[in-house]
C-alpha positions as CSV (number, residue, x, y, z in Angstrom):
1,X,66.5,-19.9,10.6
2,X,67.6,-17.3,13.1
3,X,68.8,-18.6,16.5
4,X,68.7,-16.5,19.3
5,X,72.4,-15.6,20.8
6,X,70.7,-13.7,24.0
7,X,71.2,-15.5,27.4
8,X,67.4,-16.9,28.4
9,X,67.0,-16.7,32.4
10,X,64.4,-18.9,34.3
11,X,60.6,-18.6,34.8
12,X,61.0,-15.9,37.5
13,X,62.6,-12.5,37.8
14,X,62.7,-10.4,40.8
15,X,61.1,-12.7,43.6
16,X,59.9,-16.2,43.8
17,X,56.9,-16.0,41.1
18,X,56.9,-16.5,37.3
19,X,56.8,-13.4,35.0
20,X,53.5,-14.3,33.9
21,X,52.1,-14.4,38.3
22,X,53.7,-11.2,38.7
23,X,52.5,-9.5,35.7
24,X,55.6,-8.3,33.9
25,X,55.0,-7.4,30.3
26,X,57.7,-8.6,28.1
27,X,58.1,-7.9,24.5
28,X,59.2,-10.4,22.6
29,X,59.5,-12.6,26.0
30,X,62.2,-10.6,27.2
31,X,64.0,-7.3,29.0
32,X,66.6,-5.6,30.2
33,X,68.0,-6.1,33.8
34,X,71.2,-5.8,35.7
35,X,72.2,-9.3,35.8
36,X,73.2,-10.7,38.9
37,X,76.8,-12.6,39.3
38,X,80.6,-11.7,40.0
39,X,80.8,-7.7,40.9
40,X,84.5,-8.0,40.4
41,X,85.4,-4.6,38.3
42,X,88.1,-7.5,36.4
43,X,85.4,-9.1,35.0
44,X,83.3,-6.3,34.2
45,X,83.6,-4.9,30.3
46,X,85.3,-2.0,29.9
47,X,83.0,1.1,29.1
48,X,83.4,2.5,25.4
49,X,86.1,5.6,25.3
50,X,85.7,9.0,24.5
51,X,84.4,12.0,26.5
52,X,81.3,11.9,28.4
53,X,80.1,10.3,31.9
54,X,80.7,6.8,32.4
55,X,77.4,4.9,33.2
56,X,77.9,2.7,36.4
57,X,77.4,-1.1,35.7
58,X,74.6,-2.8,37.8
59,X,75.7,-6.2,39.5
60,X,78.1,-8.3,37.3
61,X,78.5,-6.0,34.7
62,X,76.3,-4.0,32.7
63,X,72.4,-4.4,31.7
64,X,71.6,-7.1,30.2
65,X,68.9,-7.9,27.6
66,X,67.7,-11.8,28.1
67,X,64.7,-13.8,27.4
68,X,62.4,-15.3,30.0
69,X,59.6,-16.2,28.1
70,X,59.6,-17.7,24.4
71,X,60.9,-15.4,22.1
72,X,58.0,-15.8,19.6
73,X,58.8,-12.8,17.3
74,X,61.8,-14.6,16.2
75,X,61.8,-16.8,13.3
76,X,62.0,-20.2,14.9
77,X,58.6,-19.4,16.2
78,X,57.0,-18.1,12.9
79,X,54.8,-21.0,12.5
80,X,53.4,-20.1,16.4
81,X,52.7,-16.4,15.4
82,X,51.4,-15.9,11.5
83,X,48.6,-18.0,10.3
84,X,48.6,-20.1,7.4
85,X,47.6,-18.0,4.5
86,X,51.3,-16.0,5.6
87,X,52.9,-19.1,4.7
88,X,52.9,-20.9,8.5
89,X,53.4,-25.0,8.3
90,X,51.8,-26.1,11.3
91,X,52.4,-29.6,10.9
92,X,56.0,-29.7,10.7
93,X,58.6,-30.0,14.1
94,X,59.7,-26.7,15.6
95,X,62.9,-25.0,14.6
96,X,65.9,-24.7,16.8
97,X,65.9,-21.1,19.0
98,X,69.2,-22.0,20.7
99,X,70.8,-24.6,23.3
100,X,70.8,-25.6,26.9
101,X,73.8,-25.0,29.1
102,X,74.0,-29.1,28.4
103,X,74.8,-28.8,25.0
104,X,71.3,-30.4,24.2
105,X,69.3,-28.0,21.5
106,X,65.6,-26.2,22.6
107,X,63.0,-26.3,19.6
108,X,59.9,-23.9,19.2
109,X,56.6,-25.5,20.2
110,X,55.2,-28.1,18.0
111,X,56.4,-31.4,17.4
112,X,56.2,-34.0,14.1
113,X,53.2,-33.4,12.2
114,X,52.1,-30.5,14.4
115,X,51.7,-32.6,17.6
116,X,51.9,-31.8,21.4
117,X,55.6,-32.4,22.3
118,X,54.9,-35.2,25.3
119,X,57.9,-34.1,27.5
120,X,59.3,-34.8,30.8
121,X,59.6,-33.0,34.2
122,X,62.8,-31.2,32.7
123,X,60.6,-30.2,29.5
124,X,62.5,-32.2,26.9
125,X,62.1,-36.0,25.7
126,X,63.5,-37.8,23.3
127,X,62.3,-38.2,19.3
128,X,62.8,-36.7,15.8
129,X,63.7,-33.2,15.4
130,X,63.3,-31.3,12.3
131,X,66.2,-32.9,10.4
132,X,64.2,-36.5,11.2
133,X,67.0,-37.4,13.5
134,X,66.3,-39.0,17.1
135,X,67.9,-36.9,19.9
136,X,67.2,-36.1,23.3
137,X,66.5,-32.1,22.8
138,X,64.1,-29.3,24.7
139,X,60.9,-27.7,23.9
140,X,59.6,-24.1,24.3
141,X,56.1,-23.9,26.1
142,X,54.0,-21.3,26.5
143,X,53.4,-21.9,29.9
144,X,55.9,-21.9,33.2
145,X,58.7,-22.8,33.3
146,X,58.5,-21.8,29.4
147,X,62.0,-23.7,28.4
148,X,63.1,-26.1,31.0
149,X,62.9,-26.6,34.5
150,X,66.2,-28.6,34.6
151,X,68.6,-30.4,32.7
152,X,67.4,-33.5,31.3
153,X,66.8,-36.5,31.1
154,X,64.8,-35.8,34.4
155,X,64.8,-39.7,35.5
156,X,62.0,-38.2,37.6
157,X,64.6,-36.3,39.7
158,X,63.3,-32.7,38.8
159,X,61.5,-32.3,42.5
160,X,65.5,-32.3,43.8
161,X,66.8,-29.8,41.8
162,X,64.8,-27.0,42.7
163,X,65.2,-24.2,45.3
164,X,62.0,-22.1,46.4
165,X,59.1,-22.4,44.0
166,X,58.8,-25.9,42.2
167,X,58.8,-25.2,38.5
168,X,58.8,-28.9,37.1
169,X,56.9,-30.1,34.7
170,X,54.3,-32.6,35.3
171,X,56.3,-34.9,33.4
172,X,54.9,-38.4,31.1
173,X,54.4,-40.4,34.0
174,X,57.7,-42.3,33.7
175,X,61.7,-41.8,34.0
176,X,62.1,-41.6,30.4
177,X,60.2,-39.7,27.9
178,X,59.9,-40.5,24.2
179,X,57.5,-38.5,21.8
180,X,54.5,-41.3,20.9
181,X,55.5,-42.7,17.2
182,X,59.2,-42.5,17.5
183,X,61.0,-45.5,16.1
184,X,62.3,-47.7,18.6
185,X,65.1,-49.1,16.6
186,X,66.3,-45.5,15.6
187,X,65.9,-44.5,19.5
188,X,68.2,-47.7,20.8
189,X,70.4,-46.6,17.5
190,X,70.9,-43.2,19.4
191,X,71.6,-44.6,22.8
192,X,74.0,-47.1,21.7
193,X,76.5,-44.5,21.2
194,X,76.8,-44.2,25.1
195,X,75.2,-47.1,26.5
196,X,72.8,-49.9,24.7
197,X,71.4,-50.8,27.9
198,X,70.4,-47.3,29.2
199,X,66.7,-47.1,28.0
200,X,66.3,-50.5,30.1
201,X,67.3,-49.3,33.4
202,X,64.2,-46.5,33.4
203,X,60.4,-47.0,32.9
204,X,59.4,-45.0,29.4
205,X,55.9,-43.6,28.3
206,X,54.1,-45.9,26.2
207,X,55.6,-43.9,22.8
208,X,54.4,-46.8,20.8
209,X,50.8,-45.9,21.1
210,X,49.5,-42.9,18.3
211,X,50.0,-39.3,20.1
212,X,46.3,-38.9,19.7
213,X,46.1,-41.4,22.2
214,X,48.6,-40.4,24.6
215,X,47.5,-37.0,25.2
216,X,43.8,-38.3,26.0
217,X,45.4,-40.5,28.7
218,X,47.7,-38.0,30.3
219,X,44.2,-35.9,29.9
220,X,42.9,-38.5,32.5
221,X,45.2,-39.0,34.5
222,X,45.9,-35.0,35.3
223,X,42.1,-34.9,35.7
224,X,41.9,-37.6,38.0
225,X,45.0,-36.6,39.9
226,X,42.9,-33.1,40.6
């Protein structure tokens, strides 16, 4: 699978509103803008050699292509952008499209069996991936914040990481979110690498119930909260 090496920005661009709310049209979820950052000339890439005018670099360096939304034109997203008659396999776990700065993987939309990922406030959860191994990972979403709102697991602390507009996911109603149907023994074996008692320190969603029941319950809770 092709994994993007381009950088991924947050859900907003100029201003404190999301890309969609601002009405910015993005091809493949990305565009080119001068990045903000260190303006020291020593940190900027050198211009290409040869005659001709040299473009003035923007803040922090020359213009940079980057993503905001899910790059559905890339191979990891083909299951979401082509039909079954063209080879899509909608009932498998999404593919890796990149890595977050905390080292956890970011996958495309669907979970095992084509199920909707039940994610925490950051946009990640524990569960099996496309390899069958259980690990914490993020999923891209078609809605804000598109990739992740904070570095997870959220432990119900996402709100404290936001500045300005709050882009946290609704979460799963617990500190730790585990994809329904995940084997508890395998999950604990994964967590035993760091702390055998970690899972018992926090609340978890009822991941032992079926995915359909979990989505139905979450939908009911969201309706009641409105």
